[in-house]
N, C-alpha and C positions, 0 to 999 in steps of 0.2 A: 504494500500500500504506500503510495507516494505521500510525502509529508506536505501538507498545504500550509502556506504562510500568509498571513494577512497582517498588514502593518498600517496603523492609522495614528494620526497625531491630532491633538486638539490645540487650537491657538490659546495663548495665555489670555485669561479673562479675570474679572474681578473675583475676589475670594467669595466662595459660597459656603465656607466652613461655618458651622454654627458656633464653634468654640473659638473665641478670640479673647485676648487679654483685655482688661479694662482700658488700656491706653490706646487701643486701636491697632496694635501691632499684630502681625499674623501669629496664630497658634502654631506651636511646634508639636509634631506627633511624638507622644511619650514613649512609645516602644513598639515592638513587633505586633502585639495584639491590636493596637489601635491602627497601625498601618494596614493590617489585614482587613479590618472592618471598613476602612475608607476605600481600599481597593475593590472589595466585593460590591459595596454599595454603588460606587461610581461606574464600575464596569457593567453591572446589571442595568443601570439606567441607560447607558449608551447603547448596548447591544440588544437589550430586550429579552435576555435569557436568564433563567434562574441560576444563581451560583450554588455549587454543591459543596465547596470547601476550598481550603488553601493548602497547597502542597509544598510551598517554600516562601520564606520571607527573609530578605537580606538587606543590609544597609547598602545604600549606593553612595556615590560621591557626595551628592547634595540632597539626599532623600531616601527613598525606599524602592526596592524592586520586589514585587510579590507575584508568585505564580498562583493563579486562581483557576480552579476547575469548574466548568460550566456545563449544564445540561443543554445541549443544542437541539437534539431531536428525541423526544420521549417516545418509547415504543413498548409494546407488550409482546413478550415478557420484558421486564425492566432490564435484564441482562443484555439485551440487544440495543438498548438506547445508545445514542451517539453523544459522547462528551468531548470537550476540548479543554486544553490548558492554554491559558492566556498569560503572558508576562505583562504586568502592569507596572509602569513607572510613576511614582508619586514624588512631588517635591517635599521639602521638610515639613510643610504645613498640611500634608495629606491630600493635596489637590492633584488630580490625574493629569499627567503630562503626555503620556503616550501608552499605547497598548499594542500587543502583537499576539496573534494566535500562533502557537509554536507546535501544537500537537492536536490531532483529532483521533479518537479511538472509540471502540465499543466498550461499554461498561464491563462486559464479561472478559475482555482481553487481559492478559497478564503482561507485566513488564518483563523483558528479558535482560 
């Protein structure tokens, strides 16, 4: 099965983060759990698919890089559903900068 790649970028926009400090400065993501929540929420809004979970979170130079697993095509039985892994890049405030689909697979497939 050939690997499909999809890369999209979103232009910089005003902060939509609900958490900011009282001085009006941008909020900084506190850790990997918060980065994962921001990545899942932002990606789901953009692509319109339900997120299933996070398979990796790592610090990037000026923010976070999060691998989010997404249900792209639900099927019955569930083991034949199509999922995808997206790499999501966030700035230090948790705003989505860019995302890329890096893998697409059936739920029942195993990693080798």
